[in-house]
MARPADO-499504 format. One record per atom (N, C-alpha, C, CB): residue in one letter; y negated, x negated, z negated. Coordinates in steps of 0.001 Angstrom, whole numbers, padded with zeros to 6 digits, always signed. Glycine has a CB too. Layout:
BEGIN
AYXZ;...
// end
This chain:
BEGIN
M-090025-022501-114552;M-089191-021801-113602;M-087739-021888-114066;M-089361-022386-112177;E-087082-020737-114109;E-085700-020669-114553;E-084759-020902-113389;E-085410-019325-115210;K-083722-021683-113629;K-082710-021898-112596;K-081655-020817-112711;K-082068-023306-112717;T-081238-020308-111587;T-080140-019350-111594;T-078871-020072-111176;T-080432-018143-110655;I-077781-019649-111750;I-076495-020239-111407;I-075971-019513-110179;I-075482-020151-112600;S-075739-020274-109126;S-075184-019625-107939;S-073700-019379-108183;S-075410-020495-106652;R-073221-018258-107703;R-071854-017842-107965;R-071106-017623-106659;R-071832-016570-108814;R-069833-017847-106725;R-068951-017532-105607;R-068799-016011-105595;R-067544-018268-105732;S-068797-015412-104434;S-068576-013976-104370;S-067103-013716-104064;S-069494-013315-103300;F-066601-012624-104598;F-065200-012285-104397;F-064998-011724-102999;F-064724-011277-105457;V-063833-012002-102426;V-063508-011510-101089;V-063436-009986-101108;V-062169-012114-100588;C-062815-009427-102124;C-062725-007970-102271;C-064017-007490-102928;C-061459-007547-103122;K-064766-006672-102211;K-066119-006318-102658;K-066207-005010-103443;K-067019-006229-101474;N-065386-004017-103121;N-065530-002723-103786;N-064273-002387-104590;N-065816-001615-102753;W-064362-001345-105392;W-063263-001021-106298;W-062003-000637-105548;W-063664+000102-107226;K-062129-000041-104340;K-060927+000338-103581;K-060152-000893-103126;K-061307+001195-102362;T-060853-001887-102583;T-060147-003087-102130;T-059654-003906-103323;T-061064-003948-101236;K-060379-003881-104426;K-059914-004585-105623;K-058663-003917-106187;K-061024-004626-106693;T-058646-002591-106190;T-057465-001860-106667;T-056272-002126-105755;T-057754-000342-106739;L-056503-002073-104445;L-055429-002366-103491;L-054915-003793-103688;L-055924-002170-102037;A-055814-004745-103900;A-055418-006135-104126;A-054568-006247-105396;A-056666-007045-104229;A-054949-005545-106456;A-054180-005584-107702;A-052786-004991-107504;A-054922-004826-108814;V-052714-003901-106743;V-051409-003279-106469;V-050537-004224-105637;V-051592-001922-105729;L-051112-004806-104596;L-050342-005732-103753;L-049901-006971-104540;L-051177-006158-102532;A-050759-007472-105419;A-050388-008616-106251;A-049257-008249-107196;A-051597-009121-107046;T-049303-007050-107737;T-048233-006586-108621;T-046917-006498-107868;T-048585-005223-109230;V-046969-005943-106662;V-045757-005861-105833;V-045224-007262-105545;V-046048-005111-104504;A-046105-008183-105171;A-045685-009559-104889;A-045130-010229-106141;A-046860-010376-104334;A-045769-009992-107292;A-045325-010607-108539;A-043964-010077-108985;A-046355-010369-109631;V-043616-008891-108562;V-042293-008340-108869;V-041273-008775-107813;V-042353-006794-108950;A-041675-008785-106538;A-040735-009092-105455;A-040383-010574-105351;A-041308-008630-104146;L-041361-011457-105502;L-041096-012891-105324;L-040031-013436-106279;L-042376-013668-105513;P-040049-013094-107557;P-038971-013573-108430;P-037598-013038-108006;P-039254-013168-109874;Q-037574-011803-107484;Q-036301-011245-107029;Q-035753-012021-105835;Q-036467-009769-106662;I-036644-012407-104944;I-036233-013211-103784;I-035682-014553-104258;I-037426-013429-102806;L-036391-015195-105186;L-035898-016473-105706;L-034591-016295-106464;L-036943-017118-106617;H-034448-015201-107188;H-033205-014925-107905;H-032051-014782-106910;H-033343-013643-108769;Y-032299-014058-105844;Y-031270-013886-104809;Y-030911-015234-104167;Y-031757-012893-103724;L-031929-016030-103842;L-031672-017363-103277;L-030897-018235-104259;L-032996-018050-102896;G-031200-018115-105526;G-030465-018850-106551;G-029009-018428-106628;G-031119-018660-107895;M-028765-017128-106437;M-027388-016628-106468;M-026584-017156-105280;M-027378-015091-106469;I-027170-017106-104074;I-026391-017518-102902;I-026274-019036-102788;I-027021-016960-101639;S-027140-019761-103490;S-027070-021227-103442;S-026416-021816-104697;S-028473-021811-103273;N-025907-020950-105578;N-025276-021360-106837;N-026224-022096-107785;N-024090-022240-106543;L-027521-021841-107666;L-028487-022435-108593;L-028818-021494-109746;L-029763-022811-107851;G-028363-020272-109674;G-028611-019306-110735;G-030047-018812-110745;G-028274-019910-112071;S-030461-018280-111890;S-031794-017681-112006;S-032870-018707-112347;S-031782-016593-113061;A-032526-019975-112390;A-033481-021015-112784;A-034622-021194-111784;A-032758-022328-112957;L-034452-020728-110540;L-035510-020905-109549;L-036807-020211-109961;L-035051-020378-108201;G-036698-019042-110565;G-037894-018333-111023;G-038606-019084-112130;G-037531-016944-111501;E-037845-019619-113071;E-038424-020387-114173;E-038993-021713-113681;E-037374-020638-115258;T-038481-022193-112564;T-038932-023473-112017;T-040175-023318-111154;T-037824-024113-111204;F-040198-022295-110287;F-041295-022159-109324;F-042367-021147-109717;F-040739-021776-108004;L-042155-020384-110783;L-043173-019495-111365;L-043849-018594-110322;L-044231-020324-112076;P-043073-017821-109570;P-043665-017032-108484;P-044624-015943-108936;P-042586-016411-107687;M-044410-015373-110119;M-045327-014322-110586;M-046734-014882-110779;M-044815-013702-111907;H-046814-016105-111237;H-048106-016717-111528;H-048976-016810-110273;H-047906-018105-112132;I-048364-017186-109160;I-049120-017372-107915;I-049828-016081-107514;I-048186-017839-106779;A-049109-014964-107565;A-049707-013676-107191;A-050876-013320-108098;A-048655-012565-107242;I-050740-013591-109390;I-051799-013252-110347;I-053017-014151-110140;I-051281-013380-111798;F-052793-015441-109954;F-053922-016348-109698;F-054677-015908-108441;F-053425-017816-109544;L-053946-015595-107383;L-054602-015239-106119;L-055408-013953-106221;L-053571-015099-105022;V-054854-012926-106848;V-055614-011671-106945;V-056863-011869-107791;V-054741-010548-107543;A-056785-012706-108805;A-057975-012962-109633;A-059039-013707-108841;A-057598-013766-110890;F-058638-014649-108002;F-059599-015356-107150;F-060254-014407-106153;F-058909-016505-106405;F-059494-013504-105577;F-060002-012666-104493;F-060639-011365-104955;F-058899-012355-103552;A-060175-010817-106095;A-060660-009506-106513;A-061324-009510-107886;A-059527-008532-106517;G-061285-010619-108601;G-062002-010714-109862;G-061141-010540-111101;G-063072-009713-109884;P-061800-010620-112258;P-061068-010661-113528;P-060329-009375-113878;P-062011-010982-114626;W-060878-008210-113529;W-060230-006962-113950;W-058994-006689-113112;W-061206-005783-113846;A-059045-007025-111826;A-057855-006890-110977;A-056782-007884-111432;A-058215-007121-109475;G-057199-009111-111767;G-056257-010109-112265;G-055641-009707-113588;G-056941-011441-112410;L-056467-009183-114484;L-055984-008722-115782;L-054985-007578-115612;L-057162-008275-116666;A-055341-006598-114789;A-054465-005442-114581;A-053116-005862-113992;A-055145-004421-113659;A-053152-006683-112945;A-051905-007139-112320;A-051093-007976-113303;A-052202-007956-111041;G-051769-008795-114104;G-051075-009614-115093;G-050427-008801-116200;G-052028-010592-115695;L-051055-007706-116582;L-050481-006829-117598;L-049297-006030-117074;L-051537-005886-118121;V-049420-005516-115864;V-048427-004591-115324;V-047200-005299-114740;V-049064-003731-114260;S-047395-006425-114078;S-046302-007070-113333;S-045067-007392-114167;S-046802-008331-112719;P-045197-008078-115305;P-043980-008386-116064;P-043275-007132-116582;P-044318-009294-117231;A-044060-006136-117026;A-043463-004901-117542;A-042744-004141-116431;A-044541-004008-118185;L-043359-004068-115259;L-042731-003391-114125;L-041471-004133-113690;L-043719-003279-112947;S-041538-005454-113621;S-040376-006261-113266;S-039244-006038-114268;S-040752-007753-113206;F-039588-006045-115543;F-038585-005809-116582;F-037938-004441-116400;F-039217-005918-117982;G-038768-003409-116202;G-038238-002053-116046;G-037324-001914-114849;G-039366-001071-115924;L-037758-002427-113710;L-036945-002303-112492;L-035664-003117-112570;L-037747-002740-111281;T-035752-004342-113072;T-034553-005183-113130;T-033588-004723-114216;T-034942-006635-113370;T-034089-004089-115259;T-033206-003518-116281;T-032362-002414-115660;T-034025-002969-117485;L-032981-001617-114791;L-032242-000558-114095;L-031153-001136-113194;L-033203+000304-113266;M-031389-002353-112673;M-030412-002994-111791;M-029372-003794-112572;M-031122-003903-110800;G-029515-003871-113897;G-028485-004490-114710;G-028802-005855-115288;G-027293-004602-113925;E-029869-006517-114860;E-030211-007824-115413;E-031724-007915-115602;E-029703-008967-114491;A-032160-007755-116829;A-033592-007709-117133;A-034260-009052-116864;A-033814-007299-118590;M-035345-009015-116080;M-036163-010207-115818;M-037627-009803-115927;M-035850-010829-114402;P-038391-010380-116794;P-038019-011383-117779;P-037179-010771-118893;P-039265-012042-118360;A-036541-011630-119671;A-035744-011174-120810;A-036656-010464-121803;A-035005-012364-121492;L-036103-009502-122514;L-036888-008710-123460;L-037592-009591-124491;L-035992-007700-124168;T-036931-010661-124947;T-037556-011535-125946;T-038787-012247-125398;T-036551-012564-126442;M-038842-012456-124078;M-039975-013161-123468;M-041029-012220-122893;M-039477-014074-122379;L-040701-010950-122731;L-041593-009994-122065;L-043001-009954-122668;L-040988-008613-122123;P-043171-009770-123979;P-044550-009687-124491;P-045345-010975-124262;P-044530-009365-125980;F-044665-012110-124317;F-045356-013387-124143;F-045734-013621-122678;F-044477-014537-124648;M-044892-013124-121780;M-045225-013221-120367;M-046384-012301-120008;M-044008-012888-119514;I-046411-011131-120606;I-047530-010212-120381;I-048835-010859-120849;I-047295-008863-121121;V-048814-011441-122038;V-050007-012105-122578;V-050425-013257-121662;V-049742-012628-124019;E-049460-014059-121233;E-049757-015219-120393;E-050348-014806-119043;E-048491-016046-120176;L-049687-013879-118343;L-050164-013495-117012;L-051487-012734-117085;L-049114-012642-116302;A-051656-011905-118101;A-052946-011214-118275;A-054057-012235-118526;A-052872-010194-119453;S-053753-013253-119322;S-054738-014316-119578;S-055077-015062-118299;S-054212-015300-120634;Y-054053-015398-117521;Y-054294-016072-116237;Y-055231-015245-115360;Y-052962-016324-115497;G-054933-013954-115249;G-055737-013091-114390;G-057174-012983-114847;G-055133-011724-114328;L-057360-012764-116142;L-058709-012616-116684;L-059498-013929-116587;L-058643-012148-118144;I-058903-015012-117037;I-059601-016308-117044;I-059913-016773-115627;I-058758-017369-117768;T-058931-016676-114739;T-059154-017095-113351;T-060263-016271-112722;T-057862-016963-112526;G-060224-014957-112917;G-061245-014092-112339;G-062636-014381-112869;G-060904-012660-112596;L-062732-014639-114172;L-064044-014958-114754;L-064568-016293-114224;L-063953-015002-116294;L-063711-017297-114168;L-064144-018617-113699;L-064315-018668-112184;L-063146-019676-114134;A-063569-017850-111464;A-063683-017842-110001;A-065047-017330-109560;A-062575-016981-109381;G-065706-016578-110411;G-067037-016082-110106;G-068120-017135-110247;G-067353-014928-110986;T-067740-018346-110604;T-068692-019460-110728;T-068563-020354-109500;T-068441-020280-112041;K-069331-021412-109468;K-069253-022356-108354;K-068270-023502-108627;K-070634-022925-108062;L-067489-023390-109689;L-066483-024421-109945;L-065506-024481-108777;L-065728-024143-111273;P-065044-025658-108420;P-064025-025753-107359;P-062766-024975-107758;P-063667-027241-107072;S-062095-024405-106789;S-060937-023561-107087;S-059843-024318-107834;S-060372-022987-105803;F-059669-025604-107551;F-058660-026377-108280;F-059013-026469-109765;F-058525-027789-107677;V-060287-026667-110067;V-060731-026761-111465;V-060547-025416-112162;V-062218-027211-111545;V-060894-024342-111479;V-060681-022998-112034;V-059203-022801-112353;V-061174-021902-111044;L-058351-023148-111401;L-056912-022996-111576;L-056415-023817-112762;L-056174-023410-110301;L-056842-025057-112837;L-056417-025946-113921;L-056852-025407-115281;L-056985-027355-113708;F-058109-024988-115411;F-058590-024400-116667;F-057774-023160-117022;F-060092-024039-116562;A-057545-022303-116028;A-056799-021068-116280;A-055364-021371-116708;A-056797-020177-115026;Q-054745-022362-116077;Q-053381-022737-116467;Q-053345-023228-117910;Q-052830-023823-115526;I-054270-024097-118262;I-054289-024661-119617;I-054583-023573-120649;I-055341-025790-119719;L-055616-022780-120390;L-055987-021730-121349;L-054915-020642-121427;L-057337-021107-120961;G-054353-020256-120280;G-053296-019238-120272;G-052058-019686-121019;G-052924-018885-118853;R-051659-020944-120811;R-050499-021486-121552;R-050829-021601-123040;R-050082-022879-120985;G-052070-021932-123343;G-052478-022001-124744;G-052408-020641-125426;G-053887-022557-124849;V-052871-019605-124738;V-052810-018240-125285;V-051352-017834-125473;V-053544-017226-124349;R-050512-018152-124497;R-049078-017839-124595;R-048447-018575-125775;R-048347-018212-123282;A-048766-019854-125934;A-048216-020637-127039;A-048626-020031-128381;A-048685-022104-126948;L-049894-019656-128497;L-050376-019030-129729;L-049642-017716-129984;L-051898-018785-129655;A-049447-016920-128934;A-048730-015647-129090;A-047289-015890-129539;A-048747-014848-127764;I-046642-016920-129004;I-045265-017234-129411;I-045221-017666-130870;I-044669-018338-128515;V-046138-018535-131257;V-046175-018993-132651;V-046404-017808-133584;V-047285-020060-132851;I-047335-016943-133251;I-047587-015744-134072;I-046352-014847-134079;I-048821-014955-133540;G-045750-014659-132903;G-044560-013821-132815;G-043408-014329-133666;G-044117-013719-131389;V-043205-015629-133656;V-042102-016223-134410;V-042375-016201-135909;V-041858-017656-133949;Y-043551-016683-136317;Y-043813-016848-137746;Y-044321-015587-138441;Y-044805-017940-137940;A-045026-014734-137732;A-045549-013525-138377;A-044617-012324-138210;A-046918-013188-137812;F-043904-012283-137076;F-043089-011104-136795;F-041602-011405-136659;F-043574-010449-135543;G-041209-012670-136819;G-039794-013030-136760;G-039166-012900-135389;G-039037-012195-137706;A-039953-013134-134342;A-039407-013074-132979;A-038210-014006-132870;A-040488-013452-131924;A-037186-013549-132171;A-035923-014278-132090;A-035920-015304-130962;A-034775-013308-131901;L-036761-016301-131082;L-036740-017402-130130;L-037326-018633-130798;L-037522-017044-128837;P-036877-019793-130384;P-037407-021018-131001;P-038796-021348-130455;P-036448-022203-130757;V-039625-021953-131286;V-040963-022355-130872;V-040877-023415-129761;V-041764-022898-132084;S-039759-024121-129694;S-039578-025144-128652;S-039622-024548-127248;S-038253-025872-128855;V-039502-023237-127122;V-039579-022587-125817;V-040935-022855-125157;V-039343-021071-125958;I-041957-023124-125957;I-043292-023412-125419;I-043236-024654-124542;I-044323-023603-126565;W-042752-025736-125111;W-042687-027000-124364;W-041629-026935-123269;W-042388-028173-125315;N-040471-026351-123573;N-039381-026275-122596;N-039797-025525-121331;N-038166-025597-123219;S-040576-024476-121493;S-041000-023709-120314;S-042017-024477-119478;S-041592-022364-120741;I-042831-025297-120122;I-043786-026125-119373;I-043031-027163-118550;I-044791-026822-120334;V-042067-027818-119175;V-041281-028834-118470;V-040482-028205-117325;V-040330-029554-119450;A-039817-027090-117608;A-039023-026419-116564;A-039905-025940-115417;A-038253-025230-117158;G-041139-025551-115721;G-042036-025011-114704;G-042917-026025-114006;G-042890-023998-115312;L-042736-027319-114274;L-043584-028338-113633;L-043594-028245-112106;L-043119-029719-114043;P-042446-028047-111454;P-042510-027890-109988;P-043372-026691-109567;P-041095-027727-109418;G-043312-025604-110315;G-044131-024434-110019;G-045606-024684-110255;G-043681-023267-110847;I-045912-025426-111301;I-047308-025770-111590;I-047870-026632-110468;I-047426-026507-112949;I-047092-027600-110024;I-047524-028455-108910;I-047666-027636-107633;I-046524-029613-108690;L-046728-026722-107394;L-046833-025832-106230;L-048113-025009-106288;L-045613-024899-106152;Q-048465-024529-107469;Q-049711-023779-107638;Q-050911-024662-107308;Q-049826-023233-109076;W-050900-025924-107761;W-052004-026836-107467;W-052177-027032-105973;W-051777-028180-108141;L-051079-027061-105250;L-051140-027279-103804;L-051475-025999-103038;L-049818-027838-103309;L-050830-024914-103416;L-050902-023679-102631;L-052134-022824-102924;L-049674-022863-102877;V-052431-022595-104193;V-053502-021651-104546;V-054872-022105-104030;V-053561-021473-106062;P-055330-023338-104313;P-056645-023739-103793;P-056707-023723-102260;P-056995-025133-104300;L-055595-024062-101623;L-055554-024050-100163;L-055713-022629-099617;L-054240-024663-099663;L-054987-021687-100192;L-055107-020288-099769;L-056493-019733-100065;L-054049-019430-100460;V-057046-020076-101213;V-058403-019625-101566;V-059398-020163-100550;V-058794-020087-103003;Y-059273-021430-100212;Y-060177-022043-099241;Y-060117-021313-097900;Y-059830-023526-099050;F-058912-021093-097377;F-058784-020473-096059;F-059220-019012-096059;F-057353-020576-095577;V-058892-018269-097093;V-059293-016859-097147;V-060810-016740-097296;V-058581-016134-098316;E-061407-017562-098175;E-062865-017509-098342;E-063581-017958-097069;E-063301-018386-099529;K-063049-018955-096383;K-063645-019424-095130;K-063589-018324-094065;K-062919-020697-094628;K-062438-017656-093984;K-062294-016575-093018;K-063228-015414-093359;K-060838-016091-092970;A-063351-015096-094645;A-064211-013988-095080;A-065685-014272-094771;A-064031-013733-096590;K-066105-015537-094859;K-067488-015886-094567;K-067826-015714-093087;K-067760-017312-094995;H-066819-015861-092242;H-067042-015778-090799;H-066881-014351-090256;H-066082-016709-090081;E-066569-013416-091133;E-066423-012019-090674;E-067675-011231-090894;E-065274-011336-091380;
// end
């Protein structure tokens, strides 16, 4: 007798709700950094709040948990590019052009990996942790390739520096994402 692996089902069941979830995650991933940027301006902390709390990541992780890997991948691909385009029009590009391709790779990886692993029975914290490690690994590899193969104008030390700067955001993700996943999945089961 063959054992089947039981899987978690996604909250968003059809392509319309998955598409809507991806669009809403993209909007959140663009808006949240702007809110933190504004708060940084009025509190004299500058733009470091976005690099510290990693607001784009939260939206991508959540959409991947709720709508699956393709919604997570799509939101991860589009969000940094859309943010860059809109903020360039406003006079201050976020993310910076030198970081844009690496952020796209990182967020797309987060969305895809989280969505694929979220479809298993792994606890949401474990899924999140694996996705964070693998996503940062993919980003690090992309930076190394960008620097050494294509002469990207940034130091390789940006890999470690961004992890250290983003530790509060990583911890926030550990606290917030599994909690939100738990409550949304619990509510969805009772509907």
